[in-house]
N, C-alpha and C positions, 0 to 999 in steps of 0.2 A: 418519356422525356426525363432528363436528369433532374434529380431533386435539388431545389434551391430554396432559400428562405424568402418567400414572396412578401409576407406581411412587413409593414414598415417597422423598423426598429427604433426605439427612442434614441435621441441624440446622446452622445457620450457625455456624461456628467464629469466635472473636474475631479481629478484624483484627490479625494478629501483626506486620505490617510497614506500619503507617499512614503512616510517612515516605515510602514509595515509591509509595503510591497517587497516580496523576496528578491534577492539577487540571483539566485540559482535554483529556484523552485518554480515550476510552471504555475502561472495564474492566468485566467482569462483576462482580457483587457478591462471589460466593464460590466461583466455578468457573473452569474452563479455557475459554479461547477461542482460535481460530486464524482461518483465512481469513474475510475479509468475504464475505458472500453476499447475493444478492438486493437489492442497493442500488437503491432506487426513491424517487422523490418522488411524493407522492400526496396530494391534497386539503390542500395547504399544510404537509405533514409529510414530513420525510426519514425513511426506514426503513433501518435497518441490521440485517439478519439476518447470523448468523455461525455458523461451526463451533463447537460447544459440547458440552462433557461436563457434563451436568446433575448427575452424581453424584460429581464430583471435580475436581481441579486438575491433572491430567495428561491427555494425549491418550487418548481412548477413548470409547465410546458416542456416536458422533457424531450429533448432532441439530443443529437450527437454532434457535439463540438469537435474541432479538428486542430491538431497542431503537429508540426514535424520538427525534427532535430537531426543534425549530423553526429551528435555526440552525447545525447541524453542529458545535457546540462543547458544548452542554449536552444530555446524553442521559439518557432514562428507560428502564430496563431493564423488560421485560414477561416474562410467563411463556413458557416454551419454546414456539416456534411449531410446529415439525414434529419430533416426538421420533422417536428410534430405536425399533425394536420387535423382536419375535422373528424377523422376516423380513429386515430390512434396517437398515443404518445409513444415515444421511442425509448424503451427502457434498455438496460445493460445487455451486452453481448460480446462477441469476438469477431475477429477478422482472420481469414486464412488466405493464402496464396494457392489458387487451384492450378498447381503445376501441370497436372494431367488432364485438365479441362474436363473434369468429370460432370461438371454442371452444365457445360455447353455455353457459358456465358462469355468465354474468351476464346483463345486458340492455344494450341501447343507452343507456338512461337511467342505468343503475347498473352500469358495467362491472366485472368481476371482476378482482382481482389474480391472476396465474397464476405459480406457481413452477415453474420447470423445474430439477430437481435430480438428482444422480447417486444411484441406488440402489445400494449396495454390499451385494449379496446374501449372506446368511449360509448356513453349511453346513445341508444338509438342505432347502433350498428348491428350487423349480424351476429357478431360474437360479443356483444355488449357485456360488460362486467367480468370478462375473462382476460387472461394472459396467455399468449401463445407465442410460438417462435416463427419468425419470418426471415426473408432474405432480401438483401440489396446487393448490387454488384457495381464494380467500377472498372473501366477499361482504360483509364488515364491516370494510373498510378495513385488512385485514392482521392483525386481532387473533386470528381463529381460522381454522384451515385444514382442508380435507378433501382427502384423497388421491383421485385419479381412479381409478375402478374398473378401467380398462383399462390400468394400469401394468403393465410398462414401455412407453413409447410408441416407443422406439428402442434396439435392442441390436445389437451387432456380435459377440457371443459372446466378448467380450474381457474380460480381468482388470483392464485399466487404461485404460478409455475413460471420461472423466469431465470434469467442470467445464464444463457448458454455459453459455455466454453467448448469450442470445437478443435479438434486436432486430428492429424493423420496418424493412423496406427498401422504398423507393419507387423503382421503375426503369421503363424503357420498356415492359416487359410488364405493368406494374401493381405491386401491393403484395404482399408476402409476408413471412412470418417467416424469419429467417435464424438458424441456430445455429452458433456457433463453439465447438468442443470440442477435446479432445486424446486422441490415443493416447499416453499419457505416456511409456511406456518405449521408444517408437519415435521420440520427438522430432518429432512430427508433429501439426499442427493439421488438423482435419477440419471441413468445412463442409457443412450440410445446409439444405434449404428445406422450408417447410410453409405451407398455407393456413389450417390450423385448430389448429396446435400439437399435434395428435394423431398425424397421419401425416407422415412425414418422408422426403424424397428427397435422396440424396447429390448434392452439387455438386462438390466438389474437395477437395484437400488442399494443405498447405504444410509444408515442412521435410524433413529437419533443415537448419538454417542458423545461422551464428554460434554462439553459446554452446550447446553440446549435450552437455556432460559429464554432465549429470544428467537426471532426469525434467522433461518440459515439463508445466506445470500452469496452471491459471487464466488462460485466454486472454481477450482482449477485442478487439473490432474496432469502430472508429467513425470518422466523418469529422470533420475540423476545417478551417476555412478558413485558408489559408496567409497570414501577415501581415495577418490581418483581412479578406481579400478573399473574400467568399462565392462569387464566380465562379471562384475557384481553390482548390478544396477538395482535400485529400489524405486518404488513409485510414491510420490508425494501428492497427497490430496489436501488442498487448502479449502477451508470453509469459514466464511466470515459470519459472525453472529451479531445480532442487534435486537435487544440489549442482552447483557449477560456476559460481557467480556471481563477479563481479569482486573482491569483498571476502572471498570464501570462503563455503561453505555456500550458502544460499538467497538468491535476489535476482530482480529483474525486468528483462528487456530489452525493447526495442520495435524495431519496423520501421516505415518510412514507405513508402507506395506507392499502388497503385490498386486498386479493387474495383469489378467491373462487375455485381455480383449473383450471380456465379458463382465467380470466382477472385480471390484476392489475389495481386498481383505486386509485390514490393518494388522500390523504386528502387535503382539501382546504388550510390547514396550510403548505403544502409542496410546493404549486405552487405559484411562483412569476410571471411567464409568462406562462399561460396554453398552448399557441401556440408557445412558445419558445421566447427567448430574441430577436431573429432576426425579430420577428413580430412587435417589437416596433419601430416606425418610427424615434424616436429621439435618437441620440447617447448618450446624457446625461442621458435619461431615462434608456437606456440599461446599462450604466455604473453603475448607482445607483441600478438597479435591480439585477445585478451581485453580488452585496454585500449582498443581502438578499436571494440568493440561499442557499441551505444547502450543506456545504462543509465538506468533511472528514478531510481535512487538508488545512490550509490557506498559507502554505509555498510553495516554488517553487519545492520541490523534494519529492512528494509522488504521485505515479501514478499506475494505474492498480491494485488497492487494491482489493482482492477477499478473501473469507473466506474458512476455513478448513471444509471438510466433516467429519462426523462420530466422532466428538469430544465428549467424555463422558460427561454426566451431562447436556447436551443441551447448553454447552458453545459455543459462536460464536466468533471465533478469525480470524482476518484478517492479512495479510502481503501485503505490497506494494512494488513497485520498487522505490528505492531512487535515482531518477534522473528526468530529464526533457528533452523532445525531442528537446527543443530549443538549447541545447548544449551537448546532451548526448554522441555523438561520439567524443567529444573533451576534455572531463574532464581529468585532467593531472595525471592520474595513469597508471602504466605499470608494468608487462604485463597484468594484470586484468583490467577490466573496468566495473564499476557499482556495487552497492550493493543493498541489500534489506533493507527495514525499520525493526525495531523491530516488532515482533508480538504484536498485540494490541487486547485486549479483549474488546468486545462491550456489552453495555447495553442500554436499551431504557427507558428514563425518561421523566417526564413531566416538561416542562419549560414554564412558564406562560401559562399553559393550553394546550400546544402543545407538541407532541411527538418528542423528539430529541435524537440522539445518543450521548453517552458519551463513551470515550475510555481510557483504562489504559494500560500502557506497561506491557508485561508479562516479569518480571524480577525475575527469580527463583534463589534460592541459595544464597540470601543475608542474612548475619547475622552481629552481632555487631562487629565481628573481621574485617569487611570490612569498618568500620566507620572511616572517616578521620576527621570529625569536627561535633560538635553538640553544637548549641548556641541558646539563646533566653530564655525569652524575653529581648530585649535590644533596646533602642532608639538610633537612629543615625541621625546626621544632619551634612551636609557639610563634609562627611566622605568617604574615600575610604578604604573599609575593605578587607584585603588580605584573600583570600581563598586558599586552597590547590592547588598546580600546577597540570596541566595535567601530566600524568604518561605514559611512553611508555608501550605498552602492556595491558593497562587497560583503561576502560571507567569510567566516573564518573556519579553519579546519584545526583543531587542537588534537594532537597525537601525544599521548602520555603513557609512560610506564613507570609505576610508582610502587615501592615496597611500604605499605602503610604502617607496619608495626602495630602497636595497640592504640594509636591515636586516630583521630578523626580527620579525614581528608575531604576537602570540599572546594569545588570550582564555583565561585560566585560570579555570575554572568549578568550583564545589563545592570550593574550596580550604580545607584546615584551617589551623589557626594557624601551623604551621611550614612550610607549603607542601609537605609530604611527600606530600600527597594532593591530586589535582586531576584534572580532565578538561581537556585542552588542545587548543584549536582553533588551529592555527598555519598561517601562509603563508610558504612559502619562495620568495622572489623568484628565487633562483638556479636553482631547479628548476621554477618556475612551477606549484607544486602546493599544494594546500590539504590539511592533515592533521588528523585528528581522533584523539587519542591517549587511550585509556581504560586504559592499563596500570596507572596508579596512581590509578584513579578511585574506589576503595572496595573493595567485596566483588567480587573477581574469581576467588576460589579455588573456586567451586562447579563450575567446568568448565574444563579446561585450554585450551580453544579461545576463552575469553571475552576474556581480556586481548589487546588488539590495537591496531594503528595502521591507520586507514583513510586512503587517499590518493586525490586526484582531480586531474586537470589542470585548471587554471583559467587562462583568458586575461583579463588585466586590460582594462578599458574606458577607454581613453585614460589608462592608468597608474593606475586607481582599482580597488581591491578593494572590491566591493559585497557585503554580508552582511546576511541577516536570519537570526537565531539564535533559535529557540524552545526555552527551557530549562524543562522541567517536572521534577517531583521525581525521576523515574528515566529521563529521556531527554533527548537533545540532538538537534534537528533543524536542519540548516544549509541555507539557501537562498542560493547564491552567484550573482553576475553576473545579477541579475534572474531567478533560477530556472532557469538553464541547467545548473547542477551542484547536486546535492543530496547530503548526507551525513546519515544517521540511525543513531545508536547509542543503545542502552540504557546506563545507568550506575546503580550502586547506592552512593552515597556514604555514609560513616558519619555518624552524628548529629554535628552540630556543624560538619560540612564545608559551610559555606554562604557562604564568601567568593568574590567574583568580582573579577577584575583584568584589566586590559589592559596587557600588557607590550610595550615597544618596546626592542629591543636591537640593537646593532652597527650603528647608523646612524639618522639621523632619519626620522620618518614624519609626515606631515601628516593629522590626523584632520579630515576636512572635514565630517562629520556623525556624531553619536553620540546616538541616542535610545533610552532604555530604558523600557519600559512593563510594567506588571503586569496580568495577566489571570486571571480566575477564573470 
């Protein structure tokens, strides 16, 4: 029978923190969420499955929640897709469209959606204490799911074997399914192949390498054309790490290299520490090397990013969990807790001769009617320039191109009347670094690790700082230099802290472009 959530759910509590509910980021109505799972585009609809506690707003009772969207901005939440039960919790995984009906779960005319997820087996079961990979399938466009009777389909007898990402690979020997999963506590990516999604054969492994201070989780592996050239494709391997990310706690790193259907081999330009940072004996060297790993996001609140399957036109779009395991269970929202990042479209470009990811927010539906301000070119010096205030029920998109000169440029967001509270995004030309400071952003007392300053190296483009800043009610997402550098942080401003300013101090700066739009 199809899976449904049978146990009674608690009644929905009133929204105690409506001011923090995002306008354009997905949140569950009244429960906890973490990792995005099973991202797939099917029959014109984007499906977002996600780690969900159907019974509360802290981590536990892991099940797959479900939401859909026509445009990756506006989401509709559905009943729990694959619930936990007395045998297993439902940990992270992926969904594929089985177009050739290799599994036999659907037909050629009506292919099934197949979820490949991690079974976290409970005490007293046959596989007690282990994590293994299992299947569920849907023949009604992802709305109901049935677990495969032959589960689990792949086990290693391991307590930390999880997070399978499965994709269709077309090679010289024909087509097959490839699974990328992790042995989390060994900092190792493991790869398997299958013809039918049910029987799996080991291919190879990768790791540890680069950031390896914490568990490796939620991998992804996919090709992208370099500089838009389809004849020069490279493979990108995403590996999330917790803890040990560049901003502290959890975060996502990536590698660029080759994949031949068996092994992933990283380019030399992707490797800072081929045996992992933990192999470096000097703590100072490890800290320095951490800055040179390839990071999806330099902020505190972007984790478990994985990509959609089956997106038309070969587009590669990812979503991450907008939180950090350092404090995730304590963020001051109720009854819901945690949100997803914006969807981000990926491209692979050459930067100083090396292949690097760039990311752009997927912001559909904007037009001139949403425009709140348009200015530039204008020179500013020793000035605080008032920007449109934050609006209830709407996010803001700030697009700026600024020649900073020798002075300090800062966007002061969610500022109160006396400027004692604000989230500050500042560029320091002397250090060539972009900093996101939330130490005085509002409520920071719920966890000692929350108040922080994030910092990322930024190389100007012909002397110009290019920013796209997406400001929602409890988050700031920064896309710098055409998406080469990202910073994502949660913030929880007080009521009335809605002022936004552009500050130019200690020298003139030329604002070549400043456009602010609102979005809901």
